[in-house]
C-alpha positions as CSV (number, residue, x, y, z in Angstrom):
1,M,-27.9,76.4,1.0
2,T,-30.3,78.1,-1.1
3,I,-33.9,76.6,-2.6
4,E,-32.3,76.7,-5.7
5,S,-29.2,74.6,-4.9
6,I,-31.5,72.0,-2.9
7,I,-33.6,71.5,-6.0
8,Q,-30.9,71.1,-8.1
9,Y,-29.2,68.5,-5.8
10,Y,-32.7,66.5,-5.4
11,T,-32.8,66.7,-9.4
12,I,-29.4,65.2,-9.9
13,A,-30.0,62.6,-7.3
14,L,-33.6,61.7,-9.2
15,F,-31.8,61.5,-12.6
16,G,-29.2,59.4,-11.0
17,L,-31.4,57.1,-9.6
18,V,-33.4,56.9,-13.2
19,I,-30.1,56.3,-14.5
20,V,-29.4,53.2,-12.3
21,F,-32.9,52.0,-12.7
22,L,-32.7,52.1,-16.3
23,L,-29.5,50.1,-16.2
24,Y,-30.7,47.7,-14.2
25,I,-33.6,47.0,-17.0
26,V,-30.8,46.7,-19.4
27,Y,-28.9,44.2,-17.6
28,S,-32.2,42.1,-17.0
29,M,-33.0,42.4,-20.4
30,E,-29.6,41.5,-21.6
31,K,-29.8,38.5,-19.1
32,K,-33.3,37.2,-20.4
33,M,-32.2,37.5,-24.3
34,S,-29.2,35.3,-23.3
35,S,-31.2,32.9,-21.9
36,M,-33.6,32.8,-24.7
37,S,-30.8,32.6,-27.2
38,D,-29.7,29.5,-25.5
39,E,-32.9,27.7,-25.5
40,I,-33.3,28.8,-29.3
41,N,-29.6,27.0,-29.8
42,E,-31.0,23.9,-27.9
43,L,-34.4,23.9,-29.8
44,S,-32.4,24.6,-33.2
45,G,-30.7,21.5,-32.4
46,A,-33.5,19.5,-31.4
47,F,-35.2,20.4,-34.7
48,D,-31.9,19.2,-36.9
49,K,-31.9,15.9,-35.1
50,T,-35.9,15.8,-35.6
51,C,-35.2,16.6,-39.6
52,Y,-32.2,14.0,-39.6
53,G,-34.4,11.3,-37.9
54,L,-37.5,11.9,-40.4
55,E,-35.3,11.8,-43.5
56,E,-33.8,8.5,-42.3
57,L,-37.4,7.3,-41.7
58,N,-38.4,8.5,-45.2
59,K,-35.5,6.5,-46.8
60,H,-36.6,3.3,-44.7
61,V,-40.2,3.7,-46.0
62,E,-38.8,4.2,-49.4
63,T,-36.7,1.0,-49.4
64,S,-39.6,-1.0,-47.8
65,I,-42.2,0.0,-50.6
66,K,-39.3,-0.7,-53.2
67,I,-38.9,-4.4,-51.4
68,T,-42.5,-5.0,-51.2
69,L,-43.3,-4.1,-54.8
70,S,-40.2,-5.9,-56.0
71,Q,-41.5,-9.0,-54.0
72,Q,-45.1,-8.3,-55.4
73,A,-44.0,-8.1,-58.7
74,K,-41.8,-11.3,-58.5
75,N,-44.9,-13.2,-57.1
76,E,-47.0,-12.0,-59.9
77,M,-44.3,-13.3,-62.3
78,D,-44.3,-16.8,-60.5
79,E,-48.0,-16.9,-61.2
80,L,-47.9,-15.8,-64.7
81,Q,-45.1,-18.5,-65.3
82,K,-47.1,-21.4,-63.5
83,K,-50.3,-20.7,-65.5
84,V,-47.9,-20.8,-68.6
């Protein structure tokens, strides 16, 4: 074996190791992105539930306000009728 063939052998081996290392990095990043995607989907679902809950709460508050205002108006009308 000549020096040139030894250098070529080690160069090819080094490039092979670099390729394997880069493939490992790509694989680990793909797994991390997949887990992050799952977490985002879970958070999105929780956010949708929260939005729905807030909409329902808003409806209940509006209904409560309408009922309270109508009761106050009725009480004021009753007081006016008593005065007349």
